[in-house]
C-alpha positions as CSV (number, residue, x, y, z in Angstrom):
1,M,36.8,17.9,-19.1
2,A,35.8,16.4,-15.9
3,A,39.2,17.0,-14.7
4,K,39.3,20.7,-15.9
5,N,36.1,21.9,-14.6
6,R,37.4,20.3,-11.0
7,E,40.6,22.6,-11.4
8,N,38.7,25.6,-12.6
9,G,36.7,24.8,-9.2
10,S,33.5,24.5,-11.3
11,Q,30.9,21.7,-11.7
12,P,29.8,20.3,-15.1
13,T,26.1,21.6,-15.8
14,I,23.3,20.2,-17.9
15,N,24.6,22.3,-20.9
16,D,28.0,20.6,-21.0
17,V,26.2,17.3,-20.7
18,A,23.9,18.2,-23.6
19,R,26.5,19.9,-25.9
20,I,29.0,16.8,-25.5
21,A,26.0,14.2,-26.2
22,G,24.4,15.9,-28.9
23,V,21.2,16.3,-27.4
24,S,18.8,19.0,-25.9
25,K,18.8,19.8,-22.4
26,K,15.1,18.3,-22.1
27,T,16.6,15.0,-23.2
28,V,19.5,15.0,-20.6
29,S,16.8,15.8,-18.0
30,R,14.5,12.8,-19.3
31,V,17.9,10.5,-19.1
32,V,18.5,11.7,-15.3
33,N,14.7,11.3,-14.4
34,G,14.8,7.6,-15.6
35,S,12.1,8.4,-18.3
36,P,11.3,5.2,-20.4
37,L,10.2,7.6,-23.4
38,L,14.0,7.3,-24.9
39,N,15.6,5.1,-27.2
40,D,18.4,2.9,-25.8
41,D,21.2,4.4,-27.9
42,T,20.2,7.9,-26.9
43,R,20.0,6.9,-23.0
44,K,23.6,4.9,-23.1
45,R,25.2,8.1,-24.9
46,V,24.0,10.4,-22.3
47,Q,24.7,8.4,-19.4
48,E,28.2,7.9,-20.7
49,V,28.6,11.5,-20.8
50,V,27.0,12.3,-17.3
51,K,29.8,9.5,-15.9
52,Q,32.5,11.0,-17.9
53,L,32.1,14.5,-16.5
54,G,30.9,13.8,-13.5
55,Y,27.6,15.4,-13.7
56,V,25.3,15.8,-10.7
57,P,22.1,17.1,-11.1
58,N,21.1,20.0,-8.9
59,P,17.9,19.3,-7.3
60,Q,17.5,22.9,-5.8
61,A,17.9,24.7,-9.0
62,R,15.4,22.1,-10.9
63,A,13.0,22.6,-7.9
64,L,13.0,26.1,-8.3
65,A,12.6,26.1,-11.8
66,L,9.6,23.8,-11.5
67,R,8.4,25.5,-8.5
68,R,8.1,22.3,-6.3
69,N,10.6,20.0,-4.2
70,F,11.6,16.6,-5.3
71,L,10.0,15.3,-2.4
72,I,7.2,12.7,-2.6
73,G,4.8,12.9,0.6
74,L,2.9,9.9,2.5
75,V,0.1,11.0,4.4
76,H,-2.0,8.5,6.8
77,D,-4.1,7.7,9.4
78,N,-3.5,4.1,9.8
79,P,-3.2,2.2,13.2
80,N,-1.2,-0.9,11.6
81,A,2.5,-0.2,11.9
82,Q,3.3,-3.1,9.4
83,T,0.8,-1.6,6.8
84,V,2.6,1.6,7.1
85,L,6.4,-0.1,6.9
86,K,5.2,-1.7,3.8
87,V,3.9,1.3,2.2
88,Q,7.0,3.1,2.9
89,Q,9.4,0.3,1.5
90,G,7.4,0.3,-1.8
91,I,7.5,4.0,-2.1
92,L,11.3,3.6,-1.2
93,E,12.0,1.3,-3.8
94,A,10.1,3.2,-6.3
95,I,12.4,6.4,-5.8
96,R,15.8,4.4,-5.3
97,D,18.6,5.7,-7.3
98,T,16.7,9.1,-8.0
99,E,16.8,12.6,-6.5
100,F,13.3,12.1,-5.1
101,E,12.9,11.7,-0.9
102,L,10.1,10.6,1.0
103,V,8.4,12.8,3.8
104,V,5.8,10.9,6.0
105,R,2.8,12.9,7.8
106,P,0.7,11.2,10.1
107,V,-2.8,12.9,10.7
108,D,-5.9,12.4,12.7
109,R,-8.9,11.9,10.8
110,G,-11.0,12.8,13.7
111,M,-9.9,16.3,14.0
112,A,-12.2,19.2,12.6
113,N,-9.2,21.1,11.0
114,M,-7.5,17.9,9.2
115,L,-8.1,19.1,5.9
116,E,-6.5,22.4,6.6
117,D,-3.7,20.7,8.5
118,I,-3.1,18.7,5.5
119,R,-3.4,21.8,2.9
120,Q,-0.6,23.6,5.0
121,F,1.7,20.8,5.0
122,L,1.2,20.1,1.0
123,E,1.7,23.9,0.4
124,R,4.6,24.3,2.8
125,Q,6.8,21.4,1.6
126,R,5.7,22.2,-2.2
127,L,5.7,18.4,-2.9
128,F,6.2,16.8,-6.2
129,G,3.3,14.6,-5.4
130,V,1.7,12.8,-2.4
131,V,0.4,9.0,-1.8
132,L,-2.6,8.9,0.1
133,M,-3.0,5.8,2.4
134,P,-6.0,4.2,3.5
135,P,-8.2,5.0,5.1
136,I,-7.6,8.6,4.7
137,S,-7.3,8.0,0.7
138,E,-11.0,7.5,1.0
139,N,-12.2,11.2,1.9
140,D,-13.0,12.5,-1.6
141,S,-12.7,16.3,0.1
142,L,-9.0,15.3,0.4
143,A,-8.7,14.3,-3.2
144,E,-10.5,17.6,-4.1
145,L,-8.1,19.5,-2.0
146,C,-4.7,18.2,-3.8
147,R,-6.8,19.0,-7.3
148,Q,-7.4,22.6,-5.9
149,I,-3.7,23.3,-5.1
150,G,-2.3,21.5,-8.1
151,C,-0.5,18.8,-5.9
152,R,-0.3,15.4,-7.9
153,Y,-1.7,12.7,-5.9
154,V,-2.7,8.9,-5.9
155,R,-4.8,7.3,-3.4
156,M,-4.3,3.8,-2.2
157,G,-7.3,1.7,-1.4
158,S,-9.4,-1.7,-1.3
159,A,-11.6,-0.8,-4.1
160,E,-11.3,1.9,-6.9
161,L,-11.6,5.4,-5.4
162,D,-10.5,7.6,-8.5
163,E,-9.6,7.6,-12.0
164,P,-6.8,5.1,-12.9
165,G,-4.0,8.0,-13.1
166,N,-5.0,8.6,-9.3
167,M,-5.4,5.6,-7.6
168,V,-4.0,2.0,-6.8
169,A,-6.4,-0.4,-5.5
170,S,-6.6,-4.2,-4.4
171,N,-9.6,-6.8,-4.9
172,D,-10.2,-7.3,-1.1
173,R,-13.8,-8.5,-1.6
174,E,-12.8,-11.1,-4.1
175,A,-10.2,-12.2,-2.3
176,V,-11.7,-12.9,1.2
177,R,-14.7,-14.3,-0.6
178,D,-12.2,-17.2,-2.1
179,A,-10.5,-17.3,1.4
180,I,-13.8,-18.3,3.0
181,K,-14.7,-20.5,0.1
182,Y,-11.7,-22.4,1.0
183,L,-12.9,-23.0,4.4
184,I,-16.3,-24.0,3.3
185,D,-14.7,-26.4,1.0
186,Q,-12.7,-27.9,4.1
187,G,-16.2,-28.6,5.6
188,H,-16.6,-25.5,7.7
189,S,-19.9,-24.0,8.0
190,R,-19.8,-22.1,11.5
191,I,-17.3,-19.5,10.5
192,G,-16.7,-16.6,12.7
193,F,-15.4,-12.9,11.4
194,V,-13.3,-10.5,13.0
195,S,-14.0,-7.3,11.2
196,G,-11.9,-4.1,10.8
197,P,-12.6,-0.6,12.1
198,H,-15.7,1.2,11.3
199,G,-15.3,3.7,8.4
200,F,-12.5,1.9,7.0
201,R,-13.3,0.8,3.1
202,S,-10.9,-2.3,3.7
203,A,-13.0,-3.3,6.3
204,I,-16.4,-3.1,4.4
205,E,-15.1,-4.7,1.5
206,R,-13.7,-7.9,3.5
207,R,-16.9,-8.2,5.3
208,L,-18.6,-8.3,1.9
209,G,-16.5,-10.8,0.6
210,F,-17.3,-12.8,4.1
211,E,-21.0,-12.6,3.3
212,D,-20.8,-13.2,-0.6
213,A,-19.0,-16.7,0.1
214,L,-21.9,-17.7,2.8
215,E,-24.7,-16.5,0.7
216,A,-23.0,-18.6,-2.3
217,A,-22.8,-21.8,-0.3
218,G,-26.1,-21.3,1.1
219,I,-25.2,-21.0,4.7
220,K,-26.8,-18.4,7.2
221,Q,-25.3,-17.3,10.3
222,P,-26.3,-15.4,13.2
223,R,-25.0,-11.7,13.6
224,S,-23.3,-13.0,16.7
225,M,-20.5,-14.7,14.4
226,I,-19.4,-11.5,13.8
227,A,-17.1,-9.4,16.2
228,D,-15.8,-6.1,15.7
229,G,-12.0,-5.5,15.6
230,N,-9.5,-2.6,15.1
231,Y,-6.8,-4.0,13.2
232,T,-4.5,-4.4,16.2
233,F,-3.6,-7.8,18.2
234,E,-5.4,-6.8,21.3
235,S,-8.7,-6.4,19.3
236,G,-8.3,-9.5,17.8
237,L,-7.8,-11.4,21.0
238,L,-10.9,-9.8,22.6
239,A,-13.2,-10.5,19.5
240,A,-12.1,-14.1,19.7
241,E,-12.9,-14.4,23.0
242,R,-16.4,-13.2,22.2
243,L,-16.7,-15.6,19.5
244,L,-15.4,-18.6,21.4
245,D,-17.9,-17.9,24.3
246,L,-20.8,-18.8,21.8
247,S,-22.5,-22.3,22.0
248,P,-22.2,-23.8,19.5
249,R,-18.7,-21.9,18.7
250,P,-17.4,-21.5,15.6
251,T,-14.8,-24.2,14.1
252,A,-12.9,-21.6,12.1
253,I,-12.4,-17.9,12.4
254,F,-11.6,-15.3,9.6
255,A,-9.6,-12.2,11.1
256,S,-9.5,-9.1,8.7
257,N,-5.7,-8.7,9.3
258,D,-2.9,-10.8,10.6
259,E,-2.3,-8.9,13.8
260,M,-6.1,-9.6,14.8
261,A,-5.5,-13.4,13.6
262,T,-2.5,-13.7,15.9
263,G,-4.8,-12.4,18.8
264,V,-7.2,-15.0,17.8
265,L,-4.7,-17.8,18.1
266,Q,-3.4,-16.4,21.3
267,A,-7.2,-16.5,22.7
268,A,-7.6,-20.0,21.5
269,R,-4.4,-21.3,23.2
270,R,-5.3,-19.4,26.4
271,R,-8.6,-22.1,26.2
272,G,-6.2,-25.0,25.7
273,M,-7.3,-25.3,22.0
274,D,-4.9,-26.8,19.4
275,V,-4.8,-24.9,16.1
276,P,-6.0,-26.2,13.4
277,T,-7.3,-29.4,15.2
278,D,-9.8,-27.3,17.2
279,L,-9.9,-24.2,15.3
280,S,-9.0,-23.0,12.0
281,I,-7.6,-19.4,11.6
282,V,-7.2,-17.5,8.4
283,G,-5.7,-13.8,8.4
284,F,-5.2,-11.2,5.6
285,D,-2.1,-9.2,4.8
286,D,0.7,-11.8,4.7
287,T,2.7,-9.8,6.9
288,P,6.1,-11.4,8.7
289,I,4.5,-12.7,11.5
290,A,2.1,-14.7,9.4
291,S,4.7,-17.0,8.5
292,H,7.0,-16.5,11.7
293,I,4.1,-18.0,14.2
294,W,3.2,-21.5,14.9
295,P,1.5,-23.0,13.3
296,P,2.2,-20.7,10.2
297,L,-0.9,-18.9,9.1
298,T,-3.0,-19.2,6.1
299,T,-3.7,-15.7,5.0
300,V,-4.6,-13.7,2.0
301,R,-1.3,-11.8,0.6
302,W,-2.2,-8.1,0.2
303,P,0.3,-6.8,-2.4
304,I,0.4,-3.3,-0.4
305,A,4.4,-2.8,-1.1
306,T,3.8,-3.4,-4.8
307,M,0.6,-1.1,-4.5
308,A,2.9,1.5,-3.0
309,R,5.5,1.0,-5.3
310,S,3.2,1.8,-8.3
311,A,1.6,4.5,-6.5
312,A,5.1,6.3,-6.5
313,L,5.9,5.7,-9.9
314,K,2.9,6.9,-11.0
315,L,3.8,10.5,-9.4
316,T,7.7,10.5,-10.2
317,M,7.6,9.2,-14.1
318,S,4.8,11.1,-15.3
319,V,6.0,13.7,-17.7
320,T,5.0,17.2,-18.7
321,E,4.4,19.0,-21.9
322,G,2.4,16.7,-24.0
323,E,3.9,13.3,-23.2
324,Q,2.1,10.5,-22.1
325,E,2.0,9.1,-18.3
326,V,3.9,5.7,-18.0
327,D,1.4,3.2,-18.0
328,E,1.3,1.9,-14.2
329,P,-1.2,-1.0,-13.2
330,S,-4.2,0.4,-11.0
331,M,-5.6,-2.9,-10.0
332,F,-3.7,-5.5,-8.1
333,L,-4.8,-8.7,-7.0
334,S,-4.4,-10.4,-3.6
335,T,-4.3,-14.3,-3.3
336,L,-4.7,-16.8,-0.5
337,I,-1.6,-18.3,1.1
338,R,-2.4,-21.6,2.3
339,R,-0.2,-23.0,5.5
340,S,-0.8,-24.9,8.4
341,S,-3.7,-23.0,10.3
342,V,-6.4,-24.6,8.4
343,A,-7.8,-28.1,8.8
344,P,-11.2,-29.7,8.3
345,P,-13.4,-29.1,11.6
346,P,-13.5,-31.5,14.5
347,R,-16.4,-33.7,14.7
348,D,-19.1,-32.9,16.9
């Protein structure tokens, strides 16, 4: 059949696959789209016919029928390139071997016309769905915009932001609380904290976790033990300089991401301090740099790539016409990774 079609200059169609496999066009479509709502025998039978005929789905025709393209959008306003890269990797893993493609759109949440700019992007691209990264995902007006124009969306965040079908979240507050408790269990009581950018929900949740752990241990510290950061190496360096100028200085510093933790390490080295003998350091993210620097960084592993993969699956594996959506998780747990940057505090 495949040879005959090639000789006639025509390509096999979904009708050909359905007729030979003895199923409906809708069933063929489900197999092509990787829907789990099929039994294995039907799936294998259709896949064999698809391979035999050399059938290739026509995304343009399907997009025209559905009035939307097979494009997944990623909208972000995030200063951390590693985080953006991990999110892209997670989405690309989810849509590998499918007809979906990824379109990335950076925006500036400080612009007055941000929502209108995103509206034009969503309507122009006719996206199948969009993943909203933090901190822009925390904007309820943006979620409402997606609902108004009928664009599927999933919000990523450090706390629950929406209904389970429209969000993936991590337990940042609890994860940081556990990390600070680990420092306290090591004997530290003067613990500095480098916060994330103002307005980021992740920064708020991570600071709350820090405060929770201190309160549970009965430790009271001055406000000077908290320094502002911006999720960048430079901001971590400057924040650490401030904290290490204190007297008495902290014996441990928690930085709200690994880039800032690396800046803390650099600040300590400039002062001739040994890590972890003179200063213990803990980060958040578990980016590649955390295990590549010396000493390897104790950090909280943030499952951001896994979250992004789940966000994309929530979009691409949802089905219509009365069928239930695929049960993808909405909450993901961060875990403390213990390496060599933490030790008991030096004796006074």
